[in-house]
N, C-alpha and C positions, 0 to 999 in steps of 0.2 A: 167234165172233170178238169180239163185244162183251164177253162174259164174260172172255175172255183179257186184253183191255185193262184191264178192271176189276181183274183179279188183279194185273197189273203195277203199277197205281197203288197198290193196297193194300200190295204188297210194298215199294214205295218209301217209303210212309208208315211202314211198320214199321222200315225201315232208319234213318229219322230218329229213331224212338222208341228203337232200340237204341243209337244213338250218344249219346243222352242218359243211358242207363243205364250202370253199371259195378260190380265187387266179386269175391274168391277162391273156392275150390272147395267145393262143398257137401259136408257131412260124410258123407252116405250117399247111395246111389242112390235117386232119387225116382221112378223109372219104375214103371209098373204101373197097372192099372185101379182108379180110385177113383170109381166111379159115384155112390156115396152120399156123397162128400165135399162139404162146404159150399163152393161156389165163391166165396162172399163172406167167408170166414173171414179175419180180419186176423192177420198175423204179429206175435207178441209179442216183447218185448225178450229174454225168456228163451229163446225159440226161436232168436233171432239168436245169443245167447251160446253156447247149446248146440251149434248147428250151425257155429260158427266153427272152421274147420280149422287155424287158426294160433294157437299159444300161444308167445309169445317167452319165452325164458329167457336170462339173462345171468350168466356165472360171475364170481366175484370178480376173477379175473385179466384179464378182458376190459376194454377201454377203457370207462370210466365204470361199471365193475361195482361200484365201491365206493359209488355213490350210494344214497341211501335209497329204499326202495320206497314206493309209494303205491297201496294196494290198496282195492278196493270202489268203490261208486258215488260220484261227486263232482259237486257243483253248480258252476255257472260262477263264482259268487262265491268259493267255496272254492278253486277251481282258480287264480283270479287271485292270491289270497293266498299259495298255495303257490309260484306262479311268482315273485312278488315276494320271497319269503323265500329262494328257492334260486338265482335267476338269477345267473350268474357275472359277466356284464358289469355288472350292477347293483352287485354287491359291489365290483368294481374301482372304479367311479365313487364309491362310498361311501368307499373308502380315500383316493381323491384328494381328496375333500371334507374328510375328517378331517385330512389333511396340510396343506391350505390353512388350516384353522382354527388349527393350531399355528403356522404361519408368521405369521398375524395376531397371535397372542399374543406371538410373538417381536418383532414390530414395536412392539407396545405396551410391551414390556419395555425398549425403548431410552429411554423417558422416565425410567427409574429410574437409580440409581447403579450404577457398576461398580467392582470392586476386584480387585486382583491381588497375588500374592506372588511375589517373585523372589529368587534368591540370586546373588551376584556376587563373583568373585575377580579381583583385578587386581594386576599388577606393572608399575609405570611409572617412567620416569626423570624425569618432570616433572608438575606439577599441571595438570589439565585437567577438562573437563566432558563427560560422555557421556549421550546420550539412548538408552536401551535400545530396540532394535527389537522391541518386543513385539507380540503379536497384538491389534490395536486393536478387533477385533470382540468380544474377550472382556474386555479391560480397557485402560485408558489406559497409554501407555508411560511408565514412571517416568524421572526424571532422576537421574543418579548422579555425584557428584564423584569424580574420579580424582586421587590425590595421589602424590607421589614415594614410592617404596617399594612394599611389598606390603600388601594388605588383603583381608579377607573381609567382605562386607556381606549382611545380611538386609534385604530391601526390601518394604514394604507401600505400595501406591499405589491411589488411587481418584479417581473424577471423577463429577460430576453436571451434566448439561446444564441451563443456565439459560435461554438464548434461542437458538433456531436459525432464526428467521425462517419457521417453518412446515415446516421440512424433516422433522422427526420426525412431526409431525401428518399431513402429506401422505403420508409413507411408511406410517403406520398406516392411514389411510383407504384408500389404494390396496390394501394387503394385505387389509383387511376386505372391500373390493369384490370382490377376486379370490376370496375365500372364498365370498362370496354367489354369484358366477358358478359356482363349483364345485358349490355346493348346487343351483343351477338345472340343471346338467348331470345331477346325481343324480336330481332330480325328473323331468327330461325322459326319462331312461332308465327311470324307474319307471313313468310312464304308457305309455311305449312297450312295456315288458314286459307291462303289463296288456292293452294292445291285442293284442299277439302271442298271449297266452294266449286271449283272447276269440275271435280269428280262428280259432285252431286248434280251440277248443272247438266253435264253430258249424260249422266244416268237418266235424268228427267227427259232430256231430248231423245235418248234412245227409247225410253218407255213411250214417249209420244209417237215416235216414228213407228214402233212396232204396233202400237194401238191403231194407228192409221192403216197399216197393212192388214191387221186383223179385221178392221171395219170394211176395208175394200174387199176382203175375202168373203165376209158375210154378204155384202152386196152382190158379189159375183155368184155366190151359191144361191141366193134368193132368185136371181135371174135364171140361173141354170136349172134350179128346181122347178120354177114356174114353167119354164120352157119344156122341161121333160114331162111335166104333168099334161101340158097341152098335147104333146106328141103321144102320150099314153092314151089320152081321151080320144084321139083321132085314130088309135090303133097302129101308130107308127113306131111305138117303143114298148117293151115289156114292162110290167108293173115293177119288177125287180130293179130296173134302172131308176125308176122314180123313187122307190124306197131308199135306194142307196144315196140319191141326191138329198132326200129329206134327212137321213141320218147324218150326212156330212154337214148339212146346214145347221142341225142341232149342235154338233160338235163345234162348228165355227162360232156359234153364238155363245157357247160356254167359254171358249177361248177369248172371245171379246170381253166377257165379264171379267175374266182373269187379267186381261190387259188393262182394264180400267182400274183394277186394284193396284197393279204395279205402278201405273201412272200416278195415282194419288199418293201412293207411298213414296215415290220418287220426289214428288213436289213437297211432301212433308219433310223429307230429308234435306231438301234444298233450303227450306225455310229455317230448319235447325242450323244448317251450316252458315246461313246468313245472320242467325240470331235475331229473327224478326218474329212478330206475332204469328202463331200457328193458324190463326183465322184469316191471314192475308190471302187475297185472291190474286195470284200471280200467273203470268203467262210467259212463255219463252219466245224471245225475239230472235234468237239465233237457233237455227235448225242444224241437223246433222248434214254438213256439207264438207266434202273433202277439200282441204287447204294444204297445198304443198309446203313443206319445210325446206327453205332454200339453203340455210347455213349447214356447214359440215361439222363433223365430230370435233375437230380441233377448235373451232369457234366456241363450242359449248364447254370444252375442257378449259380453255383460257378464261372464259367467263366464270366458271366454278372456282378457279384458283383465286380470283379476287372478290367474288361475291358470296361464296358459300359461308354462312355464319359459323359453321363448325370449324372451318379452317381459321377464320379470324379469332374465334374463341381459343383455339389451341395456341395460336401465336401469342395472344395476350396472357395465356396461362404461363407460358415460358417467361414472358416479361415480368409477370407477378413474382415468380419464384426467383428470378434473378434479383429482384428488388428485396425479397425477403432474405436472400443470401447476403445482400449488402447490409441489411439490418443486423444479421448475425455477426458480420465482420466488424461492425461499428463498436461492438462491445469490447474490442481490443484497444480502442482509441480513448483518449481522455474526453470528458464531457465538461464543457466550460460554458457558464452563463453569467450574464450581468444581473445583479440583484440590487434592489433598493427598497427602503422602508421609510415611512414617516409616521409619527405618532403624537398624540396629545395625552399627557398624564395629569390626572386630577387626583391629588392625595400625595402619598409618599412617592419619592423619586430617588434615583441612585445618588444624585449630588445634593439632594435636599432643596434645590432651588428651581426644579422643573415644573412645579405645581402650576397647571393651567397653561403651560407653554407648549408650542409646537416645535418638533425637531425631526431630523431624519439623517439618513446616510445612503451612500451608494457604494457598490463594490463588485468585484469579480470573484466568482467562486468556481473552482474546478476540482476534478478528481478522476482517478483512474483505478480500475480494479487490478490488484496485484496477483491474487490467487483465488480461484473459485472451485477447486477440486475437479476440474475438467468439464464444468458446465458449458462454458463458451465453446470449447473444442468440439464437444458432441453436438451442440446446436448447429455449428457450422457444417459438420459432417452430414447431419440430417438434411440441412438446406441444400448441400451439393447433391445428395441422392435424389431429393425431390425434384431438383432442376433437371437432372439426367432423365428421370422418369417422364417429365413433361415434354422434353425434347423428343423422346421416343414416341410418346403419345401423338405428338404433332405429325411425325412421319407416318404413323399408322392412320391418322385421320386423312392425310393427303391420299394415301393408297385407297382407302374406302370410298372417298369422294370420286376419285378417278374411276373406280369400279362401278359406282352407281351411275355416273354419266355414261360410261361405255355400255352398260347393260340397258339403260334407257334408250340409247341410240340403236342398239340391236333390236329392241322391241319395236321401235318406231319403223325401222327399215322393213322388218317382217310384216308389220301391220300395213305398210304401204303396198307391199307385194300382194297381200291378201285382198286389199281393196281392188287392185287391178284384176285379179282372178275372179273376184265376186262380180265385177262388172261384166266380165266375159260370160259368166254363168247366166246372168240376167238376160243378156242379148240372146244367148242360145236357147234358154227356156222359153222366152217370149216367142221366138221364131218357131220352136217346136209346137207350142200351143196354137199358134196361128195356123200351122200346117194341119195339125190333127183336127182342129175345128173345121177348117175348110173341107178336109176329107170326110169328116162326119156329116157335114151338111149335104154332100153329094152321095152319101151312102157307101163310101169306100173305107170307112173306119168305124169301129164299134164305139159305143158310149164310154166304155171303160177306159179306152185309150185317151179320149178327150179329157175324161175325169182325172186320170193320172197326170196328164200334161198340165192341167190347171193347178194341181197341187204343187208340182215341181216349179211352176212359174212363180207362185206366191212365196214358196220357200226360198227361191233364189233372190227375190226382192228383199225378204227379211234378212237373209244372209248378207246381202250388200249393206243394209243399214247397220247390222251388227259389226261388220268389218270397219265401216266408217267410224262407228262409236269407239271401237278399240283403238283405232288410229288417233282419234282426238284425245283419248285418254293417254296414249303413249306420248303425244305431243306435250300435254300438260305435265306429265311426269318428267320429261326431258327438260322442260323449262324449269321445273322445280329443282332438278338435280344440278342445273347450272347456276342456281342461286338467284334466279329472276322470278318475277311475279307474272 
């Protein structure tokens, strides 16, 4: 009765172990006596690749089939660069940034002269003056005298702003600030792409590491089951011990299949993060290895203050609204421009002697608004309110970034501690298994105790790999929070 209760407890602990494991179908049947097999032999990466039953292929006509392939082993830094180069969302934000740069140049061009060419034919019964309704975004509208009779005119007109009260300068500053915000959006997407690739890469590394642990466990259970069968055949162990080993071996193989599934899914996600052909055959050059982070929290906070695109965007949003406020203020100032026109009139002319002759004039034109029913005042008030809103949003962004960096640092510190504890668990579990196995060999321990010790040993190894995986994830997120790649 006591033994049965102990068996139930062990099976429950094994269920917990199996829920932590997962991966696809082994390439070949692994059953059979392997009494001479090394129970401690570690599964290599080549064995994982060779035993992988899934090889994705994508035809050219399939969705995303035209993407370039990325074959061979790849390190995490190279994967990040491939992702940054190929990511479609990042390319979209880059085009948006380029468009905003050209709009800033267009705003700067308004400081320079404009010129236009027009043709005009008229037939009039009296003398009059016409202002042509031209496109003022391209050139100034020319003035044209209309005289009694018919005439054909060739008109050249141009203007040059002299004083605008800050209207053109504010418009340029606003456009330039918008371009810088667009650049911040691009940089934000860039570091987000790098984080996504890192997360996918470490998830694939974790899937590979857990797959190797699951494969090692299958090898161990094959050895243990074959050894128990030999002992049963020799009358040294009851049949129940052998059946328990066989049942555990079957469970281990199921978990190996699940681990293969997770491994292939993780590789698929990595390919998507890098925006490469899904049929690419890639391997991981960097494995789950603990790498200490030397810099302190203040270093990452200082980096975030200068590198986080959200902060830069908030700063330039304030600059944009200051410029728009300047534009609103400019409406209280006079607008002065130099203006010139030249024309050739064929037919009737004002003085009756200009037929076929060229003539022209230059002048300075200015004006100021005297009354607008409160339009300018309310536009200025709205600009002031928008500016205060942007300044408060900037402070809120600073606070959120500091919170994100601090939280990432907390996660990293706890992950570091968990790695140390997991390493201690592995050492303890391996020593327990060695002792129970030695005691079992000399008849001072039952098979169930050795069985339980083996489960705990492989569970400890898996826990260590998971702790390192979470630590590397925390590292990647802290780097992202500080605004770096």
